[in-house]
N, C-alpha and C positions, 0 to 999 in steps of 0.2 A: 763380251769380247770373244771373238772366234779364237784369236791367238793370245797367249799370255802377254799382258801389256809390257812386261819387261823384255820379252822376246821381240815384240813389235818395235820397241824403242831401240833394241840392239840392231835389228835389221835396218831401221831408218838411219842409224849411226854409221852403217857401212856404205850407204849409198853415196856415190859421187855427187858433188854439187850440181844442181840444175842451172840452166841458163836463165837470164832474167825474165824471159817471156814465160817459161813454165812456172817459175817462182811467183810471178805476178798472177798467173792463172790460179795457182794453188791458193793464194791469199784471197783472191776475188771469190772463189768458190766457197772457201771457209766462211767468209764474212756473210755471204748471202744464202748459205745452206744449199748450194748447187752440188749435186752429187757428181763427183769425178772419180776416176779409177785410182788416182794417186800414183806416186813414183814407183812403188813396189810392183804394182800390177802393170804399170806402163813399161817397166823394164822387162817383165815376163813376156808381154805381148810382142815387144820389139825383138826379143830374143827368138820367139817362135817365127816371126816374119823373116828374120835373117837366116835362121836354121833351115827354113823351107824355101829360101830364095823367092819369097812371095813378092810379086810386083803388082798384081791386080787385086785390090782389097775393097771390100764393102763393109761399112760400119753402120749398123742399125741402131740409131739412137746416139747422137753425138754431142748434145748439149752445147757447151761453149767451145768444143773442139780440142780439149786437152788430150784425150786419147788419140784423136786424129793426128796430132802432131807427132806423137810417139810412133804411130804406124807409118806415117809419111816419111819420117826421117829414117826409119828402119828399112823401108822399101828402097830408098835411095834414088839416084837419077834414073829416069825412065819409069818410075813408079806411078801408079794410077789409083788414087784413094778416093772413095766416094763417101762423103759426109752426108748424113741425113738427120733432120730434126724437124719437129713440128712447129717450132717457134722461129718466126722471122727475125726477132730480136737476137736470139741465140746465134742464128746464122750470120747476122751482120757482125756481131762481136767476134765470132769465130773467124770470119774472113779477115778481119783486121789482125788477129793473132797470127793467122797463117802467113800473112804478108810479112809481119815482123820476124817470124821464125824462119823465113826463107823457103817455105815449102808450098806457097800458094799455087805455083805452076803445076804441081802434081796432084792437086785436090779438086774434085768436082763437088759442088754443093747442091744438095737437094733439100727443099723446104716442103714439108708436108708429111704424110704418112710414110714411115720408113719402108714398109713392105710394098706399098704401091711404087715407091721410088725404085726398089729392087726389081719389081716386075717390069718397070718401064725401061730398065737398063739391060741391054742385050749382053749375051756372052756368059762365060763361066769365070769364077774367081779363084784365086789361090788361097785367100784368107777371108773369112767373114767373122766380124766381131759383133756380138749380140748384147746390147745394153738398152733395149727398149723398155717401155713400161712393162712391169712384170706380168700383168694379165695377158700380154701378147706373146709370151714365150712359146706357148703351144703352137700358135699360128706360125711363128718363126721356124719352129722345128719342121713344120709341114712344107715350108717354102725353100729352106736352105739346101737340103741334100742335093737336089738336081742342079743347083747353081754353083756347086763347088767341085773343083777338079779332083780326081783321085790323087791322094797324097797331100791334099789341102787341109787347112786347119779351120775348124769352127770353134770359136772361143766365146764363152758366155760369162758375164759378170754376175755377181750377187747370187751365186748358186747356193749359198748357205743362208742367205736372207736374215741376217742378224740373229742367227740360231733358231729362227722360227720354224725351220724345216723339221726340227725335233718334235715340236708339238704344234702342228698346223691348226690354227683356230679361225682362219679367215680364208677368203677365196684366193687372195694373192699368195699366201703361203702354200695353200693346197696346189695352186697352179705350178709353183716352182718345184714342189715335191714330185708332181706328175711329170714335169719336164725332165728333171734329173733322172727319174726312173726310165723314162722312154728313151732318152739319149744314151744312157749307160747300156741299155739292152738293144739299141738299134743295130741291125745287122750290117749297116754300111759304115759304122764308125767304131774306132777303138778309142775309148774315152777314159779320162782320169779327172777326178774332182780334187783340186788342190786347195787346202785350207789356208790360203793367203788372203789377208784382208777380210773381205766378206764372201770368199769362196769363188774360185774361178774354175769352170768346167772346160777342159781342153779336149776336143774331139778331133781325131785324125781320120779323114775319110779313107777307107780301105781301097787298095788298088785291086783291080779285077784279078 
């Protein structure tokens, strides 16, 4: 556990109740072993979106759309959130959740490679959330900086990778270690690694 289990339970106990759609998604993900960010990280990302008044958001790796709903609700009316996932089945399920959550009108769905979806979408973004397969993190770091506005947020999940960053013994762990180091040292970003859940790396793009 990254965080003391008692502290984890304490934080969970402080969280306001989620609506039925998010609760159903949490149960569905738990039953099937689908990785989602959970409500603690969901609230953190939503807070970052609201604090930076982010309206145009790209999510790299969206699964069943749990994090997408948090982002879309935080962006509010006029928001434009791009969902991307390689699974057509995930996308179909996510679309149904978006409709029930009342945010479908502000979400664009991309099925296929997340970085290709980003490359095919024009313009810059206020907020980019990275949760692709971990082997792709270095490629994401190469693609995102030019697509993010100054003052925008680049957030990455699983930055502590179940504590394996302490003793990387496989290519996935080594990739995350390299990604964390490169982003923390990146001249265009001011970054902080937060030990919440499985680690969230928050990078603010510096203004000129």
